[in-house]
C-alpha positions, 0 to 999 in steps of 0.5 A: 493854817491859823496864826496868831500875831507874834507881838508883846500883847499876844501870848500863845502855845505852839507845837514843839516839833514844828512851831505851828500855832496851837492855842492862845493862852486865854484858852488854857483853863487849868494846868495839872502840874504833876503830869504837865497837862493843860486843859484847853477850851479851844485850839487851832491847827489840830486834827482830831481822830474821827474814827470812833473805833480808835477813840479811847475810853478811860474812867467815864470819858471817851477821848480822841487823839489830837495831833498837830495839823502840820507835823502830825505829832500827837499833842494830846486828846479831845474829850469826846464824851464825858459823863461826869463833867466838872467845871474844867473836864467837859466834852469838847475840851482838849487835854494837851501835854505841855511837854509837847508845846512851846509858849510865846510869852510876848517876848520870847519862846519858852518851854510850856511845861517849865517856862525855861527859854528855848535856845535856838 
């Protein structure tokens, strides 16, 4: 399992359910605020549905479920095929639900979708 250094210089996203490390903040390319979604370039510790019969097709895109390796919580999807690629929406990228993630900001853990502190 990949883990990032939890230091002031390293900021990253974690699974909200089990706190497994998911992505460095520099891998977040774009945020869709009205839906609390983030488009990521690379992520770690995530299992992607490999069976094409379970992939979903919407618009001109095919997506596979992406779940936390540790707790199996569905975090979002991996874009498998994108016929109408844009600067951010491309095959191989991930669209994750920020409400299912936490954020280490170098000082504390926050809810990724609204940046409010997590009370332990």
